[in-house]
C-alpha positions in Angstrom: -15.5 2.9 18.3 -13.4 3.2 15.0 -15.3 1.5 12.1 -12.3 1.0 9.7 -9.8 2.5 7.0 -11.0 5.7 5.4 -8.1 6.0 3.7 -3.9 6.0 4.0 -2.0 9.0 2.3 1.3 9.3 1.3 3.9 11.8 -0.6 3.9 11.4 -4.2 6.7 12.6 -6.9 4.5 13.6 -9.3 0.6 12.8 -9.3 0.0 11.7 -13.1 2.5 9.0 -12.6 1.2 7.6 -9.5 -2.3 8.0 -11.0 -0.9 5.7 -14.0 0.4 3.0 -11.6 -2.5 3.0 -9.2 -5.2 3.1 -11.7 -4.0 2.0 -15.1 -2.0 -0.6 -13.4 -3.4 -1.7 -10.5 -7.1 -0.9 -11.6 -7.9 1.6 -8.1 -9.9 4.1 -9.5 -9.0 7.9 -9.4 -12.2 9.2 -7.3 -11.4 12.6 -6.0 -8.7 15.0 -6.6 -8.3 18.7 -4.8 -5.8 21.5 -4.3 -4.7 22.5 -0.9 -3.3 26.4 -1.1 -3.4 27.1 2.7 -3.3 24.7 5.3 -5.8 24.2 8.5 -2.8 25.9 10.6 -2.8 28.9 8.5 0.4 27.8 6.2 0.5 28.3 2.3 0.4 25.3 0.5 0.9 24.0 -3.6 -0.6 20.6 -3.1 -2.4 17.9 -5.0 -4.4 15.4 -2.7 -5.7 12.4 -4.8 -7.6 9.7 -3.7 -8.0 6.1 -5.3 -10.4 4.0 -3.8 -10.4 0.2 -3.4 -13.2 -2.5 -3.7 -14.2 -2.0 0.5 -15.1 1.7 -0.2 -11.5 2.7 1.5 -8.9 4.9 -0.3 -5.4 4.8 -0.8 -4.4 8.8 -1.1 -1.4 10.8 -2.2 -0.2 14.4 -1.7 1.9 16.3 -4.2 3.6 19.1 -3.0 6.4 20.2 -5.7 8.0 23.3 -3.4 8.1 21.1 -0.4 11.1 18.9 -0.6 10.8 14.8 0.7 13.1 12.2 0.9 11.8 10.1 -1.9 13.7 6.5 -1.6 13.2 3.1 -2.5 11.8 1.7 0.7 13.2 -2.0 1.9 10.7 -4.2 2.2 9.8 -4.3 6.1 10.1 -0.4 6.4 7.1 0.9 4.7 4.6 -0.9 2.5 1.2 -1.3 1.6 -0.5 -4.6 1.8 -3.7 -5.0 -0.4 -6.0 -8.3 -0.4 -6.7 -9.8 -3.4 -7.8 -13.2 -4.4 -5.1 -16.0 -5.4 -5.4 -16.0 -9.1 -5.9 -12.1 -9.9 -2.4 -12.2 -7.7 -0.9 -14.2 -10.1 -2.4 -12.6 -12.9 -0.9 -9.2 -11.4 2.4 -11.0 -11.1 2.6 -12.0 -15.0 1.4 -8.1 -15.8 3.9 -6.7 -13.6 6.7 -8.7 -14.7 5.5 -8.1 -18.4 5.5 -4.7 -17.7 9.0 -4.3 -16.5 7.8 -3.3 -13.0 9.8 -4.6 -10.3 7.9 -8.0 -9.3 8.8 -10.4 -6.4 7.0 -13.4 -4.9 5.2 -15.7 -4.7 6.1 -15.4 -1.1 4.4 -18.1 1.3 3.9 -16.3 4.7 1.8 -19.5 5.7 -1.4 -17.0 6.4 -1.2 -15.4 2.9 1.0 -15.5 -0.1 2.3 -12.2 -1.5 3.9 -10.9 -4.1 5.7 -7.3 -4.3 5.9 -4.4 -6.7 7.4 -0.9 -6.6 5.3 2.2 -7.2 6.9 5.3 -8.8 8.0 6.6 -5.2 9.6 4.0 -3.9 7.1 2.2 -1.8 6.4 -1.3 -2.0 2.8 -2.6 -2.9 2.1 -5.9 -1.6 -0.8 -8.0 -3.3 -1.6 -10.6 -0.3 -4.2 -13.5 -1.0 -5.3 -15.2 2.2 -4.5 -19.0 2.4 -7.5 -21.1 2.5 -7.8 -23.7 5.6 -5.7 -24.6 8.7 -2.6 -22.7 7.4 -4.9 -19.6 7.0 -6.5 -19.3 10.8 -3.5 -18.1 12.5 -5.3 -15.0 14.7 -4.8 -15.9 18.2 -4.9 -13.0 20.5 -3.3 -14.9 23.4 -0.7 -16.1 21.2 -0.2 -13.0 19.7 0.7 -11.5 22.9 3.2 -14.4 24.1 5.3 -13.6 21.0 5.2 -10.1 21.6 6.6 -10.5 25.3 9.0 -13.3 23.9 10.4 -10.9 21.7 10.3 -7.7 23.9 12.4 -10.1 26.7 15.2 -11.6 23.8 15.9 -8.6 21.8 
């Protein structure tokens, strides 16, 4: 049985630049870092693996590997983003904070069951802060309807 998310891991350009965004700006404390000099497959490496903890105990993790090429690019909205749940008031505070700090900030987007704002981190990833909508609009999770929508999509694309 899968219990929950422990961590998602992503490449980063620079660990300190990434730390400043995730710890200083977003408020996720850096809880663990370690250097990987040889992979489990026996490949020599020079990697720093860092972990930033969220309130539920899960982590966002990053790998900096300066000697290995990686195609960092600004991701399109739907291609790759990390969505983090927050309270609505906090989301609005972070929107103002991002704008004041000169960080690319978009939103508020109303998705019906959630409202979201978006930042771009130093690695080009889109970070979504999302607040669930209270009440009937927020009660949209229905497995049967989800499967029907998926089937309709598959048949019409």
